[in-house]
Steps between C-alpha positions, in 0.01 A plus 500: 500500500655831394528800730209691344267201540591475868391855561192457279395190695550673834288795398230287332474251794657201329622213718873513451773405737646723766731738311709806552421729215789705361433870466592490133213258447244735646459704175174386341434573133210737433310248293510226774222462761592613850342607824421868460557585865849343519785738561745578221874421534583866565247522775568172682848604616386827658415582855158616384425157351624331822264709712210452255536136400698327771439663841120463484536137396729432792275674747186322376632149441835451675594694811219363706703177528839618387533797735516594863729353763471137381450504123419162346789325323721771658409723208421857634346659193383797700860623516513569126366854461707632204578349165875506581431262789452219252869515408597438862342151507491362151447143617186585699344680207582216269314272742206745509489500120510119489222455751263759352563399139447137595167589666624367831451838661269645614355179648183377341297575814600867496371781274655467156636786286347571169682377190615859424624561857701176496640579156610856593664369817693223314609720212642757742695241700630325187622825349663610828684172542615513142627855543730382781845599374736207557798705390448734798414228755758230408671343797664157492449432868762385741549141607612437859832315519378148442612186679497177307189301594524129574446390141744756362762397761479132415514565126790741534700250708425235237626721216794654689646199680332206330356371830133422455372392841251777587669642812209744551268223619617582849445878459199690637220553248519818288226754564255578219425843365265586213450123459867415441797398714763707316389846614796704623334665800382160632834322483657591833801330656427393855783364719375144469523513125853636520597204713345268240703673225824440693417135553394457137824657372702241698295214365523632141882532514540157665292340220693688237837393638384139532405484130819495285319624190343792677813580692709518183249730332522757777861447618627500146852618583762331724836628618797396289840621399328727246220629720530596869237403755411868540445548130290185482277610786456842342393345166256261664352766725468756223303264272281370783420842645419641152244225447366497856457879523372511144737784401881545467679438828669798662862474603427593863252212518754259359769620739285443808402151383865410435582601857233252617650224286847580635375496858346155445826376345699641795279295729589177329239468226614371163469701182151378401354553846659843528336604173177340624513720810507811275213361293293454816546869572375587150190289555395701808590842351216748450623536142407133443189470717353827369452632152685826551453804273726779633413868462816651651546753223131559420353840601195466726269656240600289202412158366742291297522218255629176640850405390536185296594278797199619699275448196641149455424419861144634489442306173638169625308508829185594315518217244704243687479587869876460496825676415610589146673224309834533327362633172287765671802605700707533184238712328479720808878536504496609139272789584247401234221343710312829529462508119140401415597245232758329721267504796220340303735232375595417855135487604414258227796280584418501868130416447598188303748392767361232739588738790200713393280231656568705815303791349197273456531332841555816700288749306209271423523313826441824689290704259244221455556383858596159363729439798192474720408177322752316718296565810153435357318208669188403311265288712578132429132400535391759244797452273639148547696516170722780621854389589855637489558380145198705386608802704839493329348448157271804555793723577709367209218564250501872577883527507531314166230720352683819595836361390346434157356853477840638591733285289269492197440873530122460495243772567449568869124497428526122479528508877125581496401252234689249292414188301783295655647398831757262650407178680641164605307182549391584857364843411352377172300239686377771739385710203346207315752511218589181314820377330748663744726266688808528714636749750646743244300806405398551137318772319139407414242679290178582679218370289201636687411835647519397866861589561738761373755727675615504863153573636399139425822342629433266790774679694314834499159336548628308807675785672185719460272241660409405855598157634148359464351702207562756232501868590370736233600790726863384522513432130348839410724682747805321362413612146442859608832512689735304273349523154320835487703689759187633674495345845178547692506680834498294822155366600308698761529373860259243646408342172297186564662179375340305218295201614697174473446134568234244403217729609618782277353339187156550652554870436572444132790471265830677572399777258165544681662501843750763391225717354337490841834563669575819307155657541673777696549786246839573648614148404331503162720785374810277486330159466310583182812480285705270726236232530414506132861436412519217752178330392624507138742225600260306729499200261846424643492340843730579794798323338432606140313200359202568270147437632147574392341487849588615848339235714135478383502848341567563132780755466417834346828664381337793332528857618499868415786739569466871569425683176268220376755249367338159535643152471366145515807315630880492529562521123294814461654654816855435382416666166364807685810521714726475198314774307299736719743475793817464295633842592448438871685170480794643301540786743483264795759273342733790414476636855560157662802418284649851537460480882682160500772635266588812696444365852279772632134597506391724219414867564275739312800632303553151359175532304677653204742207476215254527314682223807472276535133571136441412536701179789281397296185560200638306726581204674160493221241533538475879804272465669393823848614394362850430374519858847412638688728263269795571541452876877477475512822285269688740629776720419314825722210388782690323538791741552574867308782663653786693570491871262782569188312393 
């Protein structure tokens, strides 16, 4: 749909998806039908238009709930009294636009604006958001010095020393922030963890020294008539420190480590163990344990581009959750990594490397909450077929699917709906597929409309269910949070629990009981959309198997979403999500991956970078590699913000 048609549909009350209309698209040709009362582009950006078209709308339909001391959804719309106030909170106004254009606000039980009032309100917001000048508000943000999390530590030790024994299993759990465990501000270093690092360093060096192959790779030089012990230690330490600190070693650092090696030798340790003592010190250094980006020479008011070593480190921990490999180090040393062509070549190479499985496991495992599958306990009486083999197969299907999208450079929209998946014999039997045998996973074509995309994976369907039954609320909430990026507000206090047990069926089907349960208008505001999304997948039971009935009740998977979009079952609903809600999904995906990539929560000033990432996807068939390349080229990834912000 072109830009003019989007505006035309908005003004003429068509049912289109939630969109952010560019100001350039608001010019309507004279011979096209339009709403006579709608404001013109010149008017919508003015204070007069704000006072005429926006303030009365807010006062009549919004501030009653979103105002006062405790505004609902923590959205105080009564604080916006001038048109310039919109610029101060772009994210909130984008949310307002989405809710009003999607007919989710005002609630159905409240007075509704006329078509002309709604249109004038939306046109003004759209134009104001589009007028936001990214060139004046660009800021790359500033990442807190970031400790390696447990996964990154294990992978880095594996690639640095060659010891792959997961020393972090004994470490305290990493705290989560913004849904991920690699957020800089959450990765503190308590004394207990420091003790664990010291103990792990000793174990790592002992294992390295005990393995002749590993020992010879690291201690590659030995004293001889041609090379003194001091020179050998210096060569070994310089190479190890450069790799461990992910930048060229400094002479002062080398000198201090050589003193440690000498002290060990003076106390009777042989050459290998003396060098090992210095290596232990490297493994507990802040320059190894943290991803350090120094700003010693940066004025407090300026931002800067990352140097090539810092860029290589951000790239490798984004795509591999580990340190740069030899080739990436070499490109960084050449000073060419920051060149777009060279950078894209490295991205493509790294995505095809098996180490990029870490991107799928860590990004998808947390974004889609797939890690929670490990603690799900479906009731054995309700679901006797569930076992550990099925649990593992569920998880592997989703991981294999994302690996395929990544390595085959497929459209990210296939996450919502695709005509293929990956199963082994155990999962195929659960799905009712024939002619699949063995433990290995294989790609299969989906021949009916029941399944398609991650929303119909047994992993997602299981982790969004209760132990004894499905939960349309959980499934709908999960979609709002993780697919559409529009999480509902917390439920009001003292909400009565849904009737459960054998006697519950006397009150009707699950759908009927939930309709009774949400009779409170305060609940219906959120549940109208959330429950409809959940019931669209009600044909899948609590562990993702297809069914036609829930107990004695025939399942009704139909529904209507705000704005009048109706569906009859999961196939229709997936199609609606892939088309009408495509923009919401793409924005949610871009924000989630960017958050994971930069290791911090996104701020309002990151909106410009997200818009640019989305534009790149739209212009390149939504291919996965384009998403990664656009994120890596973005200011939040390539730059470091000033100290003063």
